[in-house]
N, C-alpha and C positions, 0 to 999 in steps of 0.2 A: 323655461319660457321661450316661446318662438317669436322673438321680436325681429322685425325686418329692419336692419340698420339704415336702409334707404330713407324711410319716412318716420321711423320710430313707433309705428303702430303695430299692434300684434297681427300676425298672419291670420287670415280667416279660416281657422280650423273649425270643424263641427263641434268640438268640445268647448269652443269659446262662443258659439252662437247662442243667441237668445232662444228660449223655447218656442216662441212664435215663429222666428226665422226657420228653426228646424222643422216646424210643422209645414211651413210653406214649401220647403225643399222636399219633404216627404211626400206631400200631395203632388208636386210636380213630377217626382220620380215615379209615382204610381200611375200618373196619367199616361195615356197612349202618346206616342211620338206626335209632335206638332199639334197637340191639344193643349188647352189652357184651363186654368182654374180661376174662379172669381174670388175677390176679397171676402165675400160673404161665405163662400164654402170654407175658406181658411178660418174665418172667425167662428163658424159653427163647429169646426173640428177642434179648435182650441177650447171653446166653451164646453164641448162634450167631454174633453179630457179633464176639465177642472170642475165639472158640474157638482153642485150640492143639491140636496133635496129641497131646499128652500128657494132655489133659483127660479125666476119666472121663465117661461118658454122662450122669450126673446133676450135672454141674458147674453147671447152671442154678440149683440150689438155693442156691448161695452168693450169688446176686443177689436172692433174695426179700426180705431185710431192706431193701436199697436201693430195691427196687420199692415196697415199702409206705411207706417214708419219703418218696419222691418223690411218690407218689400222695397222701399226706396233704398235702404242700406244694401240689400242684395243686388239691386239693379246697378247701383254705383260700383259694386264689386264685380259686375259682369256675370252674376250667377242667375239672373232672370231678366226677362224682357217684359216691359209693361205695354199692353196693347189697348188700343181704342179702335173700335170698328174693324178689328182684325189686323191693324197695322201698328207697327212699333211707334211709340210716342216718347217724348221726354218725360221720365218718371217724376220729375220735380214739378212740372206744370200740367200733368195729366188731370183732366177733370171729366166728370160724367161717368158713364159706365165703362169700367176698365177691367182687364183680365191680366193674368200672369202666365207666362210661358217660359220654358227652358230656352236658353240661347241656341241658335242653330249651329 
């Protein structure tokens, strides 16, 4: 186990990440430099990977809270930046239309 003795929390390895967080990071890695992805794009990707035949077309909506929660976790860890109108904002208080980008 890779615990950091400084704060007692596990180190953020990709093996320890939530599948939604992994999807966020994968989409950011696939995006061109200085480009961003929306929470909707992430939720749609997560839904597509878990899709069942009986799911309605808008099943991706149920993943939005998990996407936002994992994005907040990644932002606190310095692994992504939350944007509003193209400018970095505090991920905890961000409202409205937001996007995610890799840190500079």
